[in-house]
C-alpha positions in Angstrom: 9.0 30.0 15.6 10.5 30.2 12.5 13.7 32.6 12.6 15.1 34.6 10.1 18.5 35.2 10.7 19.9 34.5 7.6 18.5 37.5 5.6 20.3 40.9 4.9 19.8 44.1 6.7 17.1 45.3 4.5 15.1 42.4 4.7 15.3 42.3 8.8 14.4 45.9 8.6 11.0 44.9 6.9 10.4 42.2 9.2 10.8 44.2 12.0 8.6 46.9 10.6 5.9 44.3 10.2 6.1 43.3 14.1 6.4 46.9 14.9 3.1 48.0 13.2 1.0 45.4 13.0 -2.2 45.8 14.6 -1.3 49.1 15.2 -0.5 50.8 11.9 -2.7 49.3 9.3 -1.4 51.5 6.3 2.5 50.8 7.5 1.5 46.9 7.9 0.3 47.0 4.7 3.5 48.8 3.0 6.0 46.4 4.6 4.2 43.4 3.9 4.2 44.4 0.2 7.4 44.8 -0.1 8.1 41.3 1.5 6.1 39.8 -0.8 7.6 41.2 -3.8 11.1 40.1 -2.4 9.7 36.7 -1.7 7.8 36.5 -5.2 11.0 37.3 -6.9 13.2 34.8 -5.3 10.7 32.0 -4.8 11.2 32.5 -1.0 8.2 30.6 0.7 9.1 31.3 4.1 9.1 35.0 3.7 5.9 34.8 1.8 3.9 32.9 4.3 5.1 35.4 6.9 4.2 38.2 5.1 0.7 36.7 3.6 0.0 35.8 7.4 0.4 39.3 8.6 -1.4 41.1 5.5 -4.4 38.8 6.1 -4.5 39.7 10.0 -4.2 43.4 8.9 -7.3 42.7 6.3 -8.7 40.9 9.4 -8.7 44.3 11.5 -9.9 46.3 8.4 -12.7 44.1 8.5 -12.5 43.4 4.6 -13.5 39.9 4.1 -12.9 39.3 0.5 -8.8 40.5 0.9 -8.6 38.7 4.2 -9.8 35.3 2.5 -7.8 35.8 -0.2 -4.3 36.4 1.6 -5.6 33.8 4.1 -5.4 31.1 1.6 -1.9 32.1 0.3 -0.7 32.4 3.5 -1.9 29.1 4.6 -0.1 27.7 1.5 3.5 29.1 2.0 3.4 28.5 5.6 2.4 25.1 4.9 5.5 24.9 2.5 7.5 26.6 5.2 6.6 24.6 8.2 5.4 27.8 10.1 3.1 25.6 12.3 2.1 28.5 14.7 0.9 31.0 12.1 -1.3 28.0 10.7 -3.0 27.4 13.5 -3.4 30.8 14.2 -4.9 31.6 10.3 -7.4 28.8 11.5 -8.4 30.5 14.8 -8.8 33.7 13.1 -11.2 32.3 10.6 -13.1 30.6 13.4 -13.5 34.1 14.7 -15.0 35.6 12.0 -17.4 32.9 11.3 -18.8 33.3 15.0 -19.0 37.0 14.4 -20.8 36.6 11.3 -23.3 33.8 13.2 -22.0 30.6 11.3 -21.1 28.6 14.5 -21.0 25.0 12.8 -18.2 26.7 10.3 -16.5 28.1 13.1 -16.1 24.8 15.0 -15.0 23.4 11.9 -12.0 25.8 11.6 -11.2 25.7 15.6 -10.7 21.8 15.3 -8.5 22.4 12.4 -6.4 24.8 14.3 -6.3 22.5 17.3 -4.9 19.5 15.0 -2.1 21.9 14.3 -1.4 22.8 17.6 -1.3 19.0 18.5 0.7 17.9 16.1 3.4 20.4 16.7 3.0 20.9 20.3 2.0 24.1 20.0 0.2 24.5 23.7 0.1 28.3 23.8 -2.1 28.6 20.9 -4.0 25.5 21.6 -5.0 27.0 25.0 -6.3 30.4 23.0 -8.3 28.1 20.8 -9.9 25.9 23.7 -11.0 29.5 24.8 -12.5 30.2 21.7 -14.0 26.8 21.4 -15.3 27.2 24.8 -17.0 30.4 24.0 -18.6 28.8 21.1 -19.9 26.1 23.2 -21.6 28.4 25.5 -23.4 30.2 22.5 -24.6 27.0 21.3 -25.9 25.8 25.0 -23.4 23.3 25.1 -22.5 24.2 28.8 -20.5 21.0 29.7 -19.0 20.9 26.5 -17.9 24.3 27.0 -16.2 23.6 30.2 -14.0 20.6 28.5 -12.4 23.0 26.7 -11.9 25.8 29.1 -10.8 23.7 32.0 -7.9 22.5 29.3 -6.8 26.3 28.7 -7.0 26.8 32.3 -4.7 24.1 33.6 -2.2 25.2 30.7 -2.4 28.9 32.1 -2.1 27.9 35.5 1.7 27.1 34.8 2.1 30.6 32.8 2.7 33.3 35.6 5.8 34.7 33.7 3.3 35.3 30.5 2.5 38.8 30.2 -1.2 38.0 29.7 -1.5 35.8 32.3 -3.7 37.5 34.7 -6.0 38.7 31.7 -6.2 35.4 30.4 -7.1 33.8 33.5 -9.9 36.1 34.6 -11.1 35.4 31.0 -11.5 32.0 31.1 -12.9 32.0 34.9 -15.9 34.5 33.5 -16.7 31.8 30.6 -16.8 29.0 33.6 -19.1 31.0 35.7 -21.3 31.7 32.8 -21.1 27.9 32.0 -22.2 27.0 35.9 -24.7 29.6 36.2 -26.4 28.7 33.1 -26.8 25.1 34.3 -27.9 26.5 37.6 -25.1 25.5 39.2 -24.2 28.3 42.1 -22.1 26.1 44.3 -18.3 27.0 44.2 -19.3 30.3 42.1 -17.9 32.6 45.2 -15.0 30.7 45.6 -13.9 31.6 41.8 -14.7 35.3 42.4 -12.8 35.0 45.6 -10.0 33.8 43.6 -10.4 36.4 41.2 -9.8 39.2 43.9 -7.2 37.9 45.6 -5.0 36.6 43.1 -5.6 38.6 39.7 -7.7 41.5 40.1 -5.1 44.0 41.2 -3.0 42.6 37.9 -5.7 42.8 35.7 -6.3 45.7 33.7 -10.0 48.1 33.0 -11.2 45.7 30.6 -10.7 42.5 32.5 -12.2 44.2 35.6 -15.6 45.1 33.7 -15.9 41.4 32.1 -15.7 40.2 36.0 -18.1 42.6 37.0 -20.4 41.4 34.5 -20.2 38.2 35.4 -20.7 39.0 38.7 -24.1 40.7 38.1 -24.9 37.9 36.2 -24.5 35.2 38.8 -26.2 37.5 41.3 -29.1 38.1 39.0 -29.6 34.2 38.3 -29.1 33.1 41.9 -31.3 36.0 43.2 -29.0 38.0 45.3 -30.5 41.2 43.9 -29.0 43.9 45.9 -25.6 42.6 44.9 -26.6 42.6 41.7 -28.0 46.2 41.5 -24.3 47.2 43.3 -22.5 45.4 40.1 -24.7 47.3 37.8 -24.3 50.7 39.2 -20.4 50.0 39.1 -20.6 48.7 35.4 -22.8 51.4 34.6 -20.3 54.2 35.4 -17.8 52.3 33.1 -19.8 52.5 30.2 -18.6 55.1 27.8 -18.1 55.4 24.0 -14.1 54.3 24.8 -15.1 50.7 25.8 -13.5 47.9 24.4 -16.0 46.5 21.9 -14.6 43.4 19.9 -12.8 41.7 23.0 -16.2 41.8 25.1 -18.7 42.1 22.3 -20.6 38.7 23.8 -20.1 40.2 27.5 -21.9 43.2 26.6 -24.8 41.2 24.8 -25.3 38.8 28.0 -25.4 42.0 30.2 -28.0 44.0 28.0 -30.1 40.8 28.2 -29.8 40.8 32.1 -30.5 44.5 32.3 -33.8 43.7 30.4 -35.0 40.8 32.4 -34.4 43.1 35.9 -36.2 46.1 34.3 -33.1 48.0 34.6 -34.4 50.4 31.5 -32.2 53.5 32.0 -29.1 51.2 31.9 -30.3 48.8 29.2 -30.5 52.0 26.9 -27.4 53.2 28.0 -25.5 50.5 27.1 -27.2 49.6 23.6 -27.0 53.3 22.8 -23.2 52.7 23.8 -22.7 50.1 21.4 -24.8 51.0 18.3 -22.4 53.2 16.6 -19.6 50.6 17.2 -21.8 47.8 15.7 -22.5 50.0 12.7 -18.8 51.0 12.5 -18.1 47.2 12.6 -20.8 46.5 10.1 -21.1 42.9 11.1 -24.8 42.1 10.3 -25.5 39.3 12.8 -24.4 41.7 15.7 -26.8 44.0 14.3 -29.6 41.6 14.4 -28.3 40.9 18.4 -28.7 44.2 19.2 -32.3 44.8 17.3 -33.3 41.7 19.0 -32.9 43.1 22.5 -34.9 46.1 21.4 -38.0 44.2 20.1 -38.0 42.2 23.3 -38.2 45.6 25.3 -40.8 47.2 23.1 -42.7 43.9 23.5 -42.5 43.9 27.5 -43.5 47.4 27.4 -46.1 47.3 24.8 -44.9 49.6 22.7 -46.3 48.4 19.5 -45.3 51.0 17.2 -41.4 50.9 18.2 -42.0 46.9 18.1 -43.3 47.0 14.6 -40.6 49.4 13.1 -37.9 47.3 14.9 -39.5 44.3 13.7 -39.3 45.6 9.9 -35.6 46.5 10.4 -35.1 43.2 11.9 -36.5 41.5 8.4 -34.5 43.6 6.3 -31.2 43.1 8.3 -32.3 39.2 8.3 -32.0 39.3 4.5 -28.5 40.9 4.2 -27.7 38.5 6.8 -29.0 35.6 4.5 -27.2 37.2 1.6 -23.8 37.7 3.7 -24.0 34.1 5.1 -24.1 32.6 1.5 -21.0 34.9 0.5 -19.4 33.6 4.1 -19.9 30.0 2.9 -18.9 30.7 -0.4 -15.4 32.3 0.7 -15.3 29.4 3.1 -15.7 26.8 0.6 -13.1 28.3 -1.7 -10.7 28.3 0.7 -11.2 25.0 1.6 -11.2 23.7 -2.1 -8.1 25.8 -2.7 -6.3 24.6 0.0 -7.5 20.8 -0.6 -6.0 21.4 -4.1 -2.8 22.4 -2.8 -2.8 19.9 -0.6 -3.0 17.3 -3.2 -0.5 18.9 -5.2 1.9 19.1 -2.3 1.4 15.4 -1.9 1.9 14.6 -5.6 5.1 16.4 -5.2 6.1 14.6 -2.1 5.6 11.5 -3.6 7.1 11.9 -6.6 10.0 12.9 -4.2 9.6 10.0 -2.5 9.9 7.6 -5.2 13.0 9.6 -6.8 14.8 9.5 -3.5 13.9 5.8 -3.3 15.3 5.3 -7.0 18.4 6.7 -5.4 18.7 4.6 -2.7 18.0 1.5 -5.1 20.2 -0.8 -7.0 18.7 -0.4 -10.5 19.3 -3.9 -11.3 18.3 -6.3 -8.6 15.8 -3.5 -6.5 18.4 -4.2 -3.3 19.4 -1.2 -1.3 22.5 0.4 -2.9 25.8 1.0 -1.5 24.9 4.4 -0.4 21.9 3.3 1.5 23.6 0.4 2.9 26.1 3.3 4.4 23.4 5.2 6.0 21.6 2.3 7.2 25.0 0.5 8.7 26.1 3.6 10.5 22.4 3.7 12.2 22.3 -0.1 13.3 26.1 0.1 14.3 25.6 3.2 16.5 22.5 1.8 18.6 24.5 -1.5 18.9 27.2 0.4 20.7 24.7 2.1 22.6 22.5 -0.7 23.7 25.8 -3.0 24.1 24.2 -5.3 21.5 25.9 -7.9 18.9 26.3 -6.3 15.3 26.7 -8.6 12.5 27.5 -7.9 8.6 28.2 -10.4 5.9 29.6 -9.9 2.8 29.2 -12.8 -0.3 29.8 -13.4 -3.5 28.9 -15.3 -6.5 31.5 -18.0 -6.9 33.4 -17.9 -10.4 31.1 -15.2 -11.5 33.4 -13.9 -14.3 33.6 -17.2 -15.9 29.9 -17.2 -15.7 29.3 -13.9 -17.2 32.4 -14.4 -19.7 30.7 -17.6 -21.4 26.9 -17.3 -20.8 26.6 -13.5 -21.6 26.0 -10.4 -19.9 22.2 -10.6 -19.8 22.4 -14.2 -18.2 24.7 -12.8 -15.8 22.1 -10.0 -14.6 19.5 -12.5 -14.4 21.8 -14.9 -12.3 22.6 -11.7 -9.8 18.8 -10.8 -9.9 18.1 -14.6 -8.6 20.4 -14.6 -6.3 19.0 -11.2 -4.8 15.8 -12.6 -4.8 17.0 -15.3 -2.0 19.2 -13.1 -0.2 15.8 -10.9 0.1 13.8 -13.8 1.1 16.4 -14.7 4.1 16.5 -11.1 5.4 12.5 -10.5 5.2 12.4 -13.9 7.2 14.8 -13.4 9.8 15.1 -9.4 10.1 18.1 -8.3 8.5 19.0 -5.9 5.9 20.6 -6.5 2.7 22.0 -4.3 -0.1 24.2 -5.1 -3.5 27.9 -3.9 -2.8 29.0 -3.9 -6.3 29.6 -6.3 -8.8 28.6 -9.7 -7.8 29.1 -8.8 -4.1 26.2 -8.5 -1.6 26.4 -7.5 2.0 23.9 -8.1 4.9 23.4 -6.9 8.4 21.8 -8.5 11.2 20.8 -6.9 14.6 21.5 -8.8 18.1 21.8 -12.0 16.6 23.8 -15.0 18.3 27.0 -16.9 16.1 24.8 -19.7 16.2 21.7 -18.3 14.2 24.0 -16.4 12.0 25.4 -20.1 11.1 21.9 -21.0 10.5 21.0 -18.1 8.1 24.3 -18.6 6.4 23.6 -22.4 5.4 20.2 -21.5 4.8 21.1 -19.0 2.1 23.5 -21.2 0.7 21.0 -24.0 0.3 18.7 -21.8 -1.4 20.8 -20.8 -3.9 21.8 -23.8 -4.7 18.3 -24.7 -5.1 17.9 -22.4 -7.7 20.0 -25.1 -9.9 21.2 -22.4 -12.1 23.8 -24.3 -14.5 27.3 -23.1 -14.0 29.7 -25.7 -16.0 32.7 -23.5 -15.8 32.4 -23.2 -11.9 35.2 -24.9 -10.2 33.1 -25.6 -7.1 29.8 -27.2 -8.5 28.1 -27.3 -12.0 25.6 -24.8 -10.8 25.7 -21.3 -9.5 26.7 -21.2 -6.0 28.0 -18.5 -3.3 30.6 -17.9 -0.5 30.0 -15.8 2.4 32.1 -14.4 5.1 30.7 -13.1 8.4 31.4 -11.0 11.4 29.6 -10.8 14.6 30.6 -8.9 17.9 29.3 -6.3 20.4 31.1 -2.8 19.0 33.5 -1.2 21.3 34.1 2.5 21.8 36.5 2.7 19.0 35.5 0.3 16.4 33.8 1.3 13.2 31.4 -0.1 10.6 34.4 -0.9 8.7 36.4 -2.9 11.2 33.4 -5.5 11.2 33.4 -5.0 7.0 37.1 -6.0 7.1 36.7 -8.8 8.9 33.9 -10.2 7.3 36.0 -9.9 4.0 38.5 -11.6 5.8 36.3 -14.6 6.7 35.2 -14.6 2.9 38.7 -14.6 1.9 39.6 -17.6 4.1 36.3 -19.4 3.0 37.5 -19.4 -0.6 41.0 -20.0 0.2 39.8 -23.3 1.6 36.7 -24.2 -1.2 34.2 -22.5 -2.1 30.2 -22.8 -1.8 30.2 -22.3 2.1 30.5 -19.8 5.0 32.9 -18.8 7.8 31.8 -16.8 10.8 34.3 -14.9 12.9 34.7 -11.9 15.5 36.8 -8.6 15.8 39.7 -10.7 16.8 39.3 -12.7 13.6 38.7 -16.0 15.9 36.6 -18.1 12.8 34.7 -21.1 13.2 35.6 -24.0 10.6 34.3 -23.0 7.0 31.6 -25.0 6.2 
């Protein structure tokens, strides 16, 4: 998670205010978020804007304000991407997926969960990945894909088994086990389920909260019902019925409650069935989520049909139709929101990639010699240090060559600067061909001087490379009647090769290479001289 230690005391107070009030006091959270957004906009601070819009979107999610949620989520994702707050991005996609599930859009939800998992895998967000895996498991359960659901749940379980110090450890483990049991039972696989319940009771039950225990009891009742253990099922139902009240947590267990109500209908537990539905009805209306309203009415229709209550059946069927029409409209709005969000994100990504490409081009230009297209001296320094350090760590040879064009001043003075530039370009192409062939790195050092770096190359091979480069330049046959070597353009080369020791620097190698070049020129031109840090040179050639 990105830290905000560099901000002043006032900004720190606002940041802490968001954390303290988040999901507890919506009005206060909105106040602090808007202060941070005003500051972020004024100072073009993408880190603050990403943080503020993320918590703003989460607050609108809790307030069930879909339009504002999607608008602020888009802005959050844009700024979070720019400021590299990857955890918050993964969580944004997770929340969008949860909204899509609650509104009955499972394919859309799955897509957003998978987007969240991409960020989790890319940036090693194991905790967020485990939460999204649970949601993917639950979604697959709703779709009747129990084998696929188990894959996600087992991934999450393997992570949480090693998180005993986390505050949510027992609650999360119990939640995962409940869903694993549902998968087994729905496939008619009852072996091993009792063992899971024993594990829950022995290791987690006493540390779980009231909500966790209701979830486990519902799973038990469901298992006993499906496996034909009627007496145990009735005992669980009696315990659950005693716990059902207007204070039950709704959103966190809505799917459990609907599964439980459906089971009660199958068990002919009429009073318990209506007790749970009557308790859920005001909460469903309060949250105003049409998909949940349809699920509740669907259960009532099944009850009326089962008990031949025709008048109630027809009335409920009519209401179901009216809500279905509303659901269709909401689904279109949901899809529009999702598509708008995706289009805006894709547009923002295209713009970001265009900026990154421009920056890459500018960076490349800043590291490239404008005449020859080779690396410039700045890039040479960076590359040389990196290869030198690697050679030192791996105890391998490091070789550096410095070369120049023989009598280039005379060439430039007599043939003109334009011809001189073309001469350097042609020589640079020869150098580039050699380094591409043998895996070296080349750069223009300045004027008519060039530098080549080789990694882990023997003295013998260095001589071969130098000889080949010498012949390659000669084969250009560029006339140079003012040269005292040959009537064509030639080069002289000095090379230093050795294994770096503790106190060596790149400069030591460059200095010896320059000394080798000086020795070459002192004897003649159009040749090469290879030595080591002890300045032991081979015969100039």
